[in-house]
RODO-2510 file (C-alpha; in nm, 4 decimals, decimal comma):
residues 534
     n   res          X          Y          Z
     1     m     2,7108     1,0887     1,3728
     2     t     2,3934     1,3093     1,3638
     3     a     2,0950     1,1293     1,2347
     4     i     1,9916     1,2530     0,8797
     5     t     1,6532     1,2319     0,7241
     6     v     1,5353     1,2717     0,3582
     7     p     1,2297     1,5001     0,3614
     8     k     0,9019     1,3515     0,2340
     9     f     0,8860     1,5975    -0,0503
    10     q     1,2244     1,5130    -0,1880
    11     r     1,2463     1,2785    -0,4935
    12     s     1,3174     0,9195    -0,4352
    13     y     1,6402     0,7395    -0,4808
    14     a     1,7036     0,7410    -0,8528
    15     w     2,0647     0,6378    -0,9223
    16     t     2,0909     0,3944    -1,2130
    17     s     2,3528     0,1032    -1,2355
    18     q     2,5669     0,3308    -1,4390
    19     n     2,5638     0,6062    -1,1692
    20     v     2,6481     0,3553    -0,8948
    21     s     2,9192     0,1855    -1,1079
    22     e     3,0812     0,5217    -1,1783
    23     y     3,0670     0,6023    -0,8005
    24     w     3,2272     0,2690    -0,7188
    25     n     3,5085     0,3122    -0,9845
    26     d     3,5745     0,6717    -0,8584
    27     i     3,6214     0,5357    -0,5086
    28     c     3,8330     0,2476    -0,6078
    29     n     4,0630     0,4600    -0,8406
    30     a     4,1098     0,7228    -0,5734
    31     s     4,1920     0,4649    -0,3146
    32     e     4,4400     0,2772    -0,5301
    33     a     4,6195     0,6118    -0,6107
    34     e     4,6205     0,6873    -0,2332
    35     r     4,4549     1,0156    -0,2738
    36     g     4,1450     1,1771    -0,1269
    37     y     3,8101     1,1710    -0,2982
    38     f     3,5831     1,4821    -0,3010
    39     m     3,2240     1,3598    -0,3061
    40     g     3,0773     1,7100    -0,3514
    41     t     2,8599     1,9441    -0,1511
    42     v     2,5897     1,8351     0,0891
    43     v     2,3245     2,0786     0,1992
    44     l     2,1590     2,0046     0,5333
    45     a     1,8966     2,1877     0,7395
    46     h     1,8061     2,1617     1,1049
    47     d     1,4723     1,9883     1,1556
    48     n     1,2952     2,2259     1,3998
    49     n     1,0406     1,9592     1,4655
    50     s     1,2811     1,7043     1,6074
    51     s     1,5651     1,7054     1,8499
    52     g     1,9055     1,7139     1,6818
    53     e     1,8128     1,5598     1,3521
    54     m     1,9115     1,7139     1,0131
    55     l     1,7126     1,7212     0,6855
    56     i     1,9041     1,6616     0,3590
    57     v     1,8292     1,9133     0,0831
    58     d     2,1094     1,8227    -0,1598
    59     g     2,3195     1,5203    -0,1814
    60     q     2,0866     1,2499    -0,0895
    61     q     2,1709     1,0218    -0,3949
    62     r     2,5368     1,0271    -0,2987
    63     i     2,4768     0,9795     0,0768
    64     t     2,2284     0,7050     0,0260
    65     t     2,4662     0,5163    -0,2069
    66     t     2,7464     0,5528     0,0460
    67     a     2,5126     0,4041     0,3156
    68     i     2,4226     0,1100     0,0849
    69     l     2,7850     0,0490     0,0402
    70     f     2,8538     0,0289     0,3955
    71     i     2,5629    -0,2253     0,4131
    72     a     2,7186    -0,4340     0,1432
    73     i     3,0528    -0,4331     0,3326
    74     r     2,8805    -0,5226     0,6574
    75     d     2,7026    -0,8050     0,4892
    76     r     3,0286    -0,9458     0,3369
    77     l     3,1723    -0,9339     0,6812
    78     i     2,8746    -1,1329     0,8033
    79     d     2,9430    -1,3876     0,5337
    80     f     3,3083    -1,4255     0,6695
    81     e     3,1585    -1,4655     1,0335
    82     l     3,3517    -1,1583     1,1577
    83     g     3,1135    -1,0554     1,4267
    84     e     3,3109    -0,7765     1,5856
    85     q     3,4015    -0,6234     1,2485
    86     w     3,0391    -0,6111     1,1072
    87     r     2,8964    -0,4887     1,4296
    88     a     3,1545    -0,2053     1,4375
    89     v     3,0389    -0,1033     1,0879
    90     q     2,6727    -0,1235     1,1877
    91     r     2,7304     0,0953     1,4891
    92     e     2,9705     0,3600     1,3533
    93     y     2,8008     0,4204     1,0142
    94     l     2,4450     0,2690     0,9883
    95     s     2,2578     0,2724     1,3141
    96     d     2,2608     0,3699     1,6787
    97     y     2,1141     0,1587     1,9714
    98     v     1,8762     0,3894     2,1589
    99     l     1,8581     0,2553     2,5244
   100     s     1,5340     0,4350     2,6118
   101     q     1,3600     0,2798     2,2971
   102     e     1,5406    -0,0464     2,3283
   103     a     1,5931    -0,0419     1,9521
   104     h     1,8308     0,0548     1,6825
   105     k     1,7659     0,3908     1,5142
   106     p     1,9116     0,4383     1,1655
   107     k     2,1533     0,7074     1,1080
   108     l     1,9869     0,7785     0,7772
   109     t     1,6181     0,7760     0,7033
   110     l     1,4850     0,7892     0,3499
   111     n     1,1585     0,9229     0,2341
   112     p     0,8373     0,7150     0,2678
   113     i     0,8706     0,5644    -0,0785
   114     d     1,2238     0,4191    -0,0193
   115     a     1,2146     0,3919     0,3652
   116     e     1,0857     0,0365     0,3775
   117     d     1,3437    -0,0897     0,1327
   118     f     1,6328     0,0702     0,3095
   119     e     1,5155    -0,0555     0,6507
   120     l     1,5092    -0,3958     0,5120
   121     l     1,8687    -0,3619     0,4162
   122     l     1,9696    -0,2180     0,7571
   123     d     1,8203    -0,5315     0,9050
   124     v     2,0781    -0,8040     0,9005
   125     n     1,7987    -1,0597     0,8644
   126     g     1,5970    -0,8578     0,6094
   127     n     1,4900    -0,9724     0,2741
   128     h     1,6846    -0,8141    -0,0171
   129     g     1,5042    -0,9436    -0,3040
   130     k     1,2980    -0,6553    -0,4333
   131     n     1,3485    -0,4921    -0,7778
   132     t     1,3710    -0,1289    -0,6805
   133     p     1,6551     0,1260    -0,7180
   134     v     1,7646     0,0857    -0,3564
   135     f     1,7823    -0,2870    -0,3908
   136     d     1,9422    -0,2644    -0,7404
   137     a     2,2134    -0,0529    -0,6053
   138     y     2,2667    -0,2966    -0,3120
   139     q     2,2987    -0,5948    -0,5392
   140     l     2,5509    -0,4078    -0,7690
   141     l     2,7662    -0,2980    -0,4793
   142     s     2,7383    -0,6439    -0,3217
   143     e     2,8807    -0,7977    -0,6501
   144     k     3,1599    -0,5398    -0,6511
   145     i     3,2492    -0,6253    -0,2834
   146     r     3,2463    -1,0119    -0,3681
   147     e     3,4869    -0,9428    -0,6587
   148     l     3,7089    -0,7477    -0,4283
   149     t     3,7054    -1,0024    -0,1481
   150     p     3,6555    -1,3582    -0,3141
   151     e     3,7676    -1,5409    -0,0054
   152     q     3,7732    -1,4709     0,3668
   153     s     4,1536    -1,4220     0,3838
   154     s     4,0980    -1,0969     0,1724
   155     y     3,8687    -0,9471     0,4339
   156     t     4,1302    -0,6842     0,5270
   157     k     4,0400    -0,5180     0,1972
   158     l     3,7057    -0,4394     0,3430
   159     i     3,8488    -0,2969     0,6660
   160     n     4,0840    -0,0707     0,4391
   161     l     3,7774     0,0325     0,2371
   162     v     3,5866     0,1312     0,5329
   163     t     3,8879     0,3289     0,6755
   164     y     3,9215     0,5018     0,3391
   165     l     3,5533     0,5887     0,3251
   166     s     3,5555     0,7391     0,6674
   167     s     3,8870     0,9291     0,6496
   168     s     3,9690     1,0080     0,2939
   169     v     3,6239     1,0707     0,1202
   170     q     3,5658     1,4368     0,1737
   171     v     3,2240     1,6175     0,1807
   172     l     3,1673     1,9818     0,1897
   173     t     2,8728     2,0411     0,4214
   174     a     2,6595     2,3564     0,4252
   175     t     2,4262     2,3675     0,7191
   176     a     2,1208     2,5924     0,7350
   177     t     1,9000     2,6831     1,0329
   178     d     1,5894     2,5775     0,8462
   179     l     1,4638     2,4497     0,5040
   180     s     1,3891     2,7946     0,3515
   181     e     1,7556     2,8963     0,4205
   182     a     1,8877     2,5527     0,2955
   183     f     1,7082     2,6039    -0,0389
   184     v     1,8620     2,9430    -0,0800
   185     i     2,2090     2,7821    -0,0282
   186     f     2,1259     2,4915    -0,2531
   187     e     2,0261     2,7333    -0,5449
   188     t     2,3346     2,9431    -0,5009
   189     l     2,5715     2,6560    -0,4943
   190     n     2,4040     2,5336    -0,8176
   191     d     2,4574     2,8690    -0,9881
   192     r     2,0787     2,9163    -1,0098
   193     g     2,0024     2,5819    -1,1498
   194     a     2,2463     2,5279    -1,4406
   195     d     2,2440     2,1612    -1,3732
   196     l     1,8990     2,1422    -1,2277
   197     t     1,5616     2,0535    -1,3852
   198     t     1,2835     2,3099    -1,3966
   199     a     1,1014     2,0996    -1,1345
   200     d     1,4066     2,1281    -0,9016
   201     l     1,4314     2,4972    -0,9512
   202     l     1,0609     2,5609    -0,8793
   203     k     1,0873     2,3413    -0,5716
   204     n     1,3894     2,5267    -0,4393
   205     f     1,2463     2,8739    -0,5032
   206     i     0,9110     2,7936    -0,3320
   207     f     1,0775     2,6365    -0,0274
   208     s     1,3417     2,9051    -0,0112
   209     r     1,0474     3,1623     0,0118
   210     a     0,8500     2,9846     0,2824
   211     t     0,8674     3,1258     0,6264
   212     g     0,9197     2,9249     0,9525
   213     k     0,5401     2,9370     1,0193
   214     s     0,4482     2,8252     0,6762
   215     i     0,7135     2,5696     0,5956
   216     r     0,5019     2,2624     0,7029
   217     l     0,2097     2,3874     0,4953
   218     v     0,4300     2,4278     0,1975
   219     e     0,5769     2,0915     0,2503
   220     e     0,2321     1,9250     0,2732
   221     s     0,0919     2,1085    -0,0250
   222     w     0,4003     2,0313    -0,2406
   223     i     0,3670     1,6647    -0,1689
   224     r     0,0130     1,6622    -0,2762
   225     l     0,0882     1,8512    -0,5938
   226     s     0,3895     1,6770    -0,7091
   227     g     0,2602     1,3361    -0,6034
   228     a    -0,0237     1,3724    -0,8674
   229     f     0,2161     1,3279    -1,1480
   230     t     0,4480     1,0348    -1,2346
   231     k     0,6950     1,2374    -1,4208
   232     p     0,8490     1,5778    -1,3144
   233     a     0,8230     1,7218    -1,6587
   234     d     0,4387     1,6532    -1,6482
   235     f     0,4152     1,8483    -1,3207
   236     v     0,6159     2,1258    -1,4765
   237     q     0,3841     2,1392    -1,7696
   238     f     0,0687     2,1650    -1,5304
   239     i     0,2479     2,4552    -1,3440
   240     r     0,3171     2,6253    -1,6856
   241     y    -0,0486     2,5824    -1,8022
   242     e    -0,1731     2,7354    -1,4682
   243     y     0,0598     3,0307    -1,4997
   244     m    -0,0501     3,0790    -1,8685
   245     s    -0,4176     3,0650    -1,7631
   246     r    -0,3577     3,3875    -1,5772
   247     n    -0,0619     3,5585    -1,7311
   248     g    -0,0333     3,4605    -2,0983
   249     h     0,2254     3,2523    -2,2874
   250     v     0,5544     3,1479    -2,1339
   251     t     0,7932     2,8615    -2,2443
   252     v     0,9329     2,5930    -2,0094
   253     r     1,2697     2,7512    -2,0368
   254     n     1,1356     3,0865    -1,9046
   255     l     0,8845     2,9445    -1,6566
   256     y     1,1196     2,9659    -1,3553
   257     k     1,1874     3,3389    -1,3895
   258     a     0,8115     3,4024    -1,4571
   259     i     0,7083     3,2148    -1,1455
   260     q     0,9612     3,4232    -0,9382
   261     s     0,7862     3,7421    -1,0507
   262     d     0,4335     3,5901    -1,0311
   263     i     0,4254     3,4928    -0,6548
   264     p     0,3115     3,7781    -0,4210
   265     q     0,5988     3,9089    -0,2131
   266     r     0,4072     3,9241     0,1073
   267     y     0,4669     3,6750     0,3833
   268     d     0,1797     3,4391     0,2923
   269     g     0,2371     3,4620    -0,0853
   270     i     0,3860     3,1177    -0,1286
   271     v     0,1032     2,9417     0,0594
   272     e    -0,1621     3,1486    -0,1498
   273     y     0,0153     3,0476    -0,4631
   274     l     0,0183     2,6691    -0,3756
   275     r    -0,3515     2,6898    -0,2812
   276     t    -0,4148     2,8173    -0,6376
   277     l    -0,2219     2,5402    -0,7844
   278     e    -0,4289     2,2880    -0,5832
   279     k    -0,7546     2,4382    -0,7011
   280     a    -0,6271     2,4227    -1,0647
   281     l    -0,5072     2,0622    -1,0221
   282     k    -0,8609     1,9547    -0,9351
   283     i    -0,9866     2,1086    -1,2721
   284     y    -0,6738     1,9847    -1,4620
   285     k    -0,7424     1,6238    -1,3518
   286     a    -1,0893     1,6407    -1,4430
   287     l    -1,0085     1,7655    -1,8003
   288     k    -0,7876     1,4638    -1,8403
   289     e    -1,0414     1,2186    -1,7097
   290     p    -1,4000     1,2134    -1,8600
   291     d    -1,5293     0,9921    -1,5747
   292     d    -1,3802     1,2092    -1,3070
   293     p    -1,6347     1,2930    -1,0116
   294     f    -1,6017     1,6532    -1,0964
   295     w    -1,8411     1,5909    -1,3866
   296     s    -2,0947     1,3987    -1,1957
   297     s    -2,3362     1,6923    -1,1251
   298     n    -2,2552     1,8667    -1,4391
   299     a    -2,5507     1,9482    -1,6656
   300     v    -2,3474     1,9998    -1,9820
   301     p    -2,2155     1,6727    -2,1383
   302     v    -1,8387     1,7121    -2,2136
   303     r    -1,7320     1,3429    -2,2301
   304     d    -1,6922     1,3270    -2,6121
   305     s    -1,4922     1,6580    -2,6108
   306     l    -1,2595     1,5326    -2,3385
   307     l    -1,2057     1,2149    -2,5239
   308     a    -1,1321     1,4125    -2,8408
   309     f    -0,8454     1,5973    -2,6519
   310     r    -0,7111     1,2742    -2,5246
   311     r    -0,7224     1,0835    -2,8574
   312     l    -0,5819     1,3790    -3,0544
   313     r    -0,3246     1,4544    -2,7742
   314     v    -0,4509     1,8096    -2,7485
   315     e    -0,2696     1,9851    -2,4651
   316     v    -0,2559     2,3506    -2,6056
   317     t    -0,6088     2,4195    -2,4833
   318     n    -0,5387     2,3677    -2,1049
   319     p    -0,4665     2,7241    -2,0033
   320     l    -0,7854     2,8471    -2,1668
   321     l    -0,9987     2,5821    -1,9912
   322     l    -0,8259     2,6368    -1,6700
   323     a    -0,9097     3,0067    -1,6858
   324     a    -1,2733     2,9356    -1,7770
   325     f    -1,3473     2,7088    -1,4852
   326     t    -1,1797     2,9474    -1,2468
   327     k    -1,3469     3,2618    -1,3706
   328     w    -1,6855     3,1436    -1,5198
   329     s    -1,9621     2,9323    -1,3875
   330     t    -1,9168     2,5482    -1,4342
   331     t    -2,2063     2,5463    -1,6885
   332     n    -2,0527     2,8187    -1,9074
   333     a    -1,7013     2,6691    -1,8694
   334     s    -1,8413     2,3189    -1,9604
   335     k    -2,0075     2,4752    -2,2789
   336     l    -1,6702     2,6288    -2,3652
   337     v    -1,5070     2,2744    -2,3404
   338     n    -1,7279     2,1636    -2,6279
   339     t    -1,6659     2,4817    -2,8236
   340     v    -1,2903     2,4580    -2,7776
   341     a    -1,3098     2,0983    -2,8846
   342     n    -1,4769     2,2155    -3,2092
   343     w    -1,2077     2,4739    -3,2637
   344     s    -0,9317     2,2204    -3,1947
   345     i    -1,0701     1,9648    -3,4527
   346     r    -1,0751     2,2403    -3,7110
   347     a    -0,7187     2,3587    -3,6302
   348     w    -0,5990     1,9971    -3,6099
   349     t    -0,7466     1,9151    -3,9486
   350     s    -0,5739     2,2053    -4,0978
   351     g    -0,2341     2,1270    -3,9441
   352     a    -0,2517     2,4415    -3,7291
   353     l    -0,2936     2,2954    -3,3805
   354     g     0,0641     2,1927    -3,3003
   355     g     0,2401     2,5185    -3,3796
   356     g     0,3291     2,8246    -3,1734
   357     t     0,0343     3,0105    -3,3192
   358     a    -0,2103     2,7989    -3,1431
   359     d    -0,0154     2,8004    -2,8182
   360     s    -0,0210     3,1786    -2,8198
   361     a    -0,3709     3,2115    -2,9211
   362     f    -0,5115     2,9916    -2,6475
   363     s    -0,2932     3,1692    -2,3967
   364     k    -0,4198     3,5018    -2,5119
   365     a    -0,7771     3,3754    -2,4772
   366     a    -0,7089     3,2434    -2,1326
   367     q    -0,5663     3,5868    -2,0317
   368     a    -0,8761     3,7525    -2,1667
   369     i    -1,0997     3,5416    -1,9466
   370     t    -0,8909     3,6006    -1,6380
   371     s    -0,8780     3,9768    -1,7018
   372     g    -1,2687     3,9859    -1,7525
   373     e    -1,2298     4,1089    -2,1152
   374     a    -1,3906     3,7783    -2,2321
   375     t    -1,7214     3,6616    -2,0835
   376     t    -1,8427     3,4403    -2,3725
   377     s    -1,6946     3,2104    -2,6326
   378     a    -1,7974     3,4758    -2,8959
   379     d    -1,5516     3,7097    -2,7307
   380     l    -1,2785     3,4562    -2,7806
   381     l    -1,3314     3,3588    -3,1371
   382     p    -1,1572     3,6579    -3,2930
   383     l    -0,8464     3,5364    -3,1021
   384     m    -0,8553     3,1915    -3,2726
   385     e    -0,6619     3,2854    -3,5863
   386     m    -0,5710     2,9323    -3,6588
   387     v    -0,9179     2,7988    -3,6676
   388     p    -1,0488     2,7692    -4,0267
   389     d    -1,3835     2,8820    -4,1555
   390     d    -1,6449     2,6350    -4,2888
   391     a    -1,5177     2,6464    -4,6447
   392     k    -1,1551     2,5742    -4,5592
   393     f    -1,2455     2,3170    -4,2913
   394     r    -1,4474     2,1189    -4,5428
   395     t    -1,1546     2,1183    -4,7967
   396     d    -0,9234     2,0237    -4,5260
   397     f    -1,1259     1,7599    -4,3911
   398     n    -1,1822     1,5972    -4,7173
   399     e    -0,8103     1,5746    -4,7726
   400     l    -0,7378     1,4147    -4,4350
   401     g    -0,4328     1,1761    -4,4570
   402     d    -0,3720     0,8424    -4,2684
   403     l    -0,5336     0,8111    -3,9316
   404     s    -0,4900     0,5781    -3,6300
   405     t    -0,7894     0,3667    -3,5513
   406     t    -0,8462     0,5571    -3,2151
   407     v    -0,8588     0,8865    -3,4004
   408     a    -1,0866     0,7465    -3,6692
   409     k    -1,3196     0,5972    -3,4128
   410     y    -1,3757     0,9364    -3,2384
   411     l    -1,4354     1,1214    -3,5695
   412     l    -1,6814     0,8680    -3,6914
   413     g    -1,8619     0,8642    -3,3685
   414     r    -1,9223     1,2311    -3,3765
   415     l    -2,0035     1,2209    -3,7565
   416     e    -2,2651     0,9442    -3,6804
   417     m    -2,4241     1,1626    -3,4357
   418     q    -2,4547     1,4494    -3,6816
   419     a    -2,5901     1,2145    -3,9562
   420     r    -2,8692     1,1073    -3,7178
   421     i    -2,9549     1,4695    -3,6461
   422     d    -2,9702     1,5401    -4,0172
   423     l    -3,2028     1,2499    -4,0675
   424     g    -3,4169     1,3597    -3,7727
   425     q    -3,3528     1,0553    -3,5728
   426     s    -3,2804     1,0361    -3,1961
   427     t    -2,9070     1,0121    -3,1067
   428     d    -2,9971     0,8196    -2,7811
   429     a    -2,9897     0,4866    -2,9625
   430     i    -2,6335     0,5247    -3,1056
   431     p    -2,4088     0,2437    -2,9709
   432     d    -2,1397     0,3827    -2,7474
   433     w    -1,8511     0,4399    -2,9839
   434     t    -1,6100     0,4249    -2,6906
   435     s    -1,7065     0,0750    -2,6094
   436     r    -1,4923    -0,2143    -2,6787
   437     s    -1,7797    -0,3912    -2,8557
   438     v    -1,7532    -0,1134    -3,1185
   439     t    -1,4592    -0,0983    -3,3508
   440     v    -1,3743     0,0837    -3,6689
   441     e    -1,3240    -0,1416    -3,9614
   442     h    -1,1499    -0,1031    -4,2971
   443     i    -1,4171    -0,1303    -4,5714
   444     f    -1,1509    -0,2372    -4,8208
   445     a    -0,9530    -0,5049    -4,6086
   446     k    -0,6285    -0,3534    -4,5049
   447     s    -0,4547    -0,6792    -4,6329
   448     s    -0,5994    -0,6443    -4,9823
   449     k    -0,3814    -0,7314    -5,2675
   450     e    -0,3703    -0,6111    -5,6313
   451     a    -0,5335    -0,9326    -5,7415
   452     d    -0,8509    -0,8241    -5,5294
   453     f    -0,9057    -0,5284    -5,7615
   454     p    -1,0228    -0,5077    -6,1241
   455     s    -0,7303    -0,2951    -6,2282
   456     k    -0,3885    -0,1810    -6,1205
   457     e    -0,5179     0,1739    -6,1058
   458     e    -0,7916     0,0822    -5,8655
   459     f    -0,5346    -0,0938    -5,6455
   460     e    -0,3035     0,2123    -5,6584
   461     n    -0,6088     0,4266    -5,5467
   462     f    -0,6785     0,1797    -5,2651
   463     v    -0,3201     0,2017    -5,1365
   464     v    -0,3598     0,5807    -5,1062
   465     i    -0,6876     0,5649    -4,9049
   466     r    -0,6128     0,2384    -4,7062
   467     d    -0,5864     0,4133    -4,3734
   468     r    -0,7866     0,7171    -4,4467
   469     l    -1,1178     0,8031    -4,2899
   470     q    -1,3142     0,7162    -4,6035
   471     n    -1,2011     0,3570    -4,5794
   472     f    -1,3072     0,3335    -4,2068
   473     t    -1,6561     0,2671    -4,0703
   474     p    -1,7912     0,1987    -3,7186
   475     f    -1,8983    -0,1614    -3,6693
   476     e    -2,0355    -0,3700    -3,3846
   477     l    -1,8226    -0,6640    -3,3119
   478     t    -2,1211    -0,8660    -3,2134
   479     l    -2,2357    -0,8688    -3,5774
   480     n    -1,9331    -1,0251    -3,7287
   481     g    -1,6110    -1,0123    -3,5289
   482     d    -1,3958    -1,1866    -3,7923
   483     a    -1,5119    -0,9693    -4,0734
   484     k    -1,2172    -0,7186    -4,0904
   485     n    -1,0219    -0,9181    -4,3458
   486     s    -1,3144    -1,0312    -4,5538
   487     s    -1,4233    -0,9021    -4,8950
   488     f    -1,6851    -0,6289    -4,9289
   489     e    -1,9410    -0,8777    -5,0600
   490     s    -1,9192    -1,0963    -4,7593
   491     k    -1,9220    -0,8022    -4,5070
   492     r    -2,2122    -0,6247    -4,6782
   493     p    -2,5079    -0,8127    -4,4986
   494     s    -2,3454    -0,7254    -4,1659
   495     y    -2,3069    -0,3580    -4,2689
   496     l    -2,6826    -0,3401    -4,3427
   497     a    -2,7605    -0,5000    -4,0090
   498     s    -2,5514    -0,2320    -3,8190
   499     s    -2,7087     0,0197    -3,6019
   500     f    -2,4767     0,2862    -3,7345
   501     e    -2,6348     0,4869    -4,0182
   502     l    -2,2797     0,5528    -4,1749
   503     t    -2,2299     0,1772    -4,1891
   504     k    -2,5741     0,0981    -4,3304
   505     e    -2,5144     0,3474    -4,6022
   506     i    -2,2187     0,1478    -4,7247
   507     g    -2,4207    -0,1749    -4,7163
   508     r    -2,6769    -0,0140    -4,9533
   509     v    -2,4236     0,0188    -5,2240
   510     p    -2,4079    -0,3016    -5,4411
   511     e    -2,0399    -0,2768    -5,5237
   512     w    -1,7796    -0,0791    -5,3275
   513     t    -1,5038     0,0980    -5,5371
   514     t    -1,2517     0,3713    -5,4591
   515     g    -1,4796     0,6085    -5,6402
   516     e    -1,7462     0,5392    -5,3722
   517     s    -1,5034     0,6024    -5,1219
   518     t    -1,4155     0,9461    -5,2650
   519     k    -1,7948     1,0145    -5,2616
   520     r    -1,8286     0,9069    -4,8989
   521     m    -1,5425     1,1313    -4,7948
   522     e    -1,7057     1,4265    -4,9566
   523     k    -2,0179     1,3631    -4,7608
   524     l    -1,8324     1,3200    -4,4322
   525     a    -1,6668     1,6513    -4,4951
   526     k    -2,0054     1,8145    -4,5358
   527     l    -2,1197     1,6397    -4,2067
   528     a    -1,8011     1,7582    -4,0320
   529     v    -1,8797     2,1305    -4,0892
   530     k    -2,1956     2,0804    -3,8884
   531     a    -2,0581     1,8317    -3,6374
   532     w    -1,7844     2,0629    -3,5282
   533     p    -1,9371     2,4183    -3,5781
   534     l    -1,7568     2,7447    -3,4887
***
């Protein structure tokens, strides 16, 4: 049997217990009915960097599970102390002894993530206790094997199973001369991806277009790119945003076809495209992480804006910002980060950030930067149809509904800065609103009951505003960490001692009512227009 290797760029073993159980049941049912079992098509490619080995492009989940089943059978034969039998299984289906290396060489090698687990299973003295998909599959199949052969006298069932697997389980093998040809075969067999994810489709297309000289560069680049994301869907979104930063709006559904047309046809087009993705990835990661080293030498502070994107889960701006950092100077692009954050807050307040209008607008703006039509944020503003003017923003902000504490904390932090500016005070002394020592506290305790209010009407008003911005205030935990469920009267001294102007203002009011909350929100809305300017 030719040695088979799962390439480094292929996804890890991912079959669940349900997948493994279905595989086992299919094998058992077909065997009992004395009929063959077709396991599907396997696509292999010659590894031009080794002598005689093959790379598996499609079918690794099925092949790996079958190898694990052989290991479970071998280990049961070891339990029964049947030395010749288990060694035959090891020799025929699991590993070869290479005399020149004086060591066993596995017939199947998994990718680096799974390799150690699989090698431990191959070792008859290995530790099989980890909780990983590979070990989970082994544990499940071992249980099935023990149920099949509860005692040594039933060991012939194992021999029969091995015989069935080797002679009656059928695989259609498509063998390509290299990886690029293998991916063409894979895509054709899967009817251009009807059952594949967008990530699979993109990978197949990119590798199918790679030439023999560039295949290693493509492989290494793909590993770096895909390895930056935990979920394939997140990787696809990044590729989509990068495409949109240059070409305008595209849906995930149409991304595959769009990428096919986007990559240059010349021989080095794939390598050039992947280099473009890697450059964009550096920017993309920095936009996700305010403390990324990318910002260390940046003269324009963008941390609060990046945290706003994170807390409000704003993704729609990514194409525009990727385009800016690619085409503009870092200083001008950083200034745009803050401007786009302002636009985003305004659109979010109006409920217009999550729709298709915003997606299209930011994509058009990105395309305008890439084409050279837009060189300043002023050139982009006419494209921001969903961003409200000052009057509408003030009204929308005043009518904000319930908020999470994380969103309220950001909004109040920015409003505090504006309040200080209006008072002519320095903003340097403001406590860091992102710090764990700073919280946002309900002015009316969230646990307040009707008996805590002078009237039923006042209580009903409280219920409406309980989790709205007017009932939140920034607060240092060091002043009174247990104050959140206390009455206003007991918290008032702590409010007066706060370093936050917005909180001190509350402490200056002798008695807090829902009417005071309404006045406070109107003032916050006025501040908002200046805090997040157009």
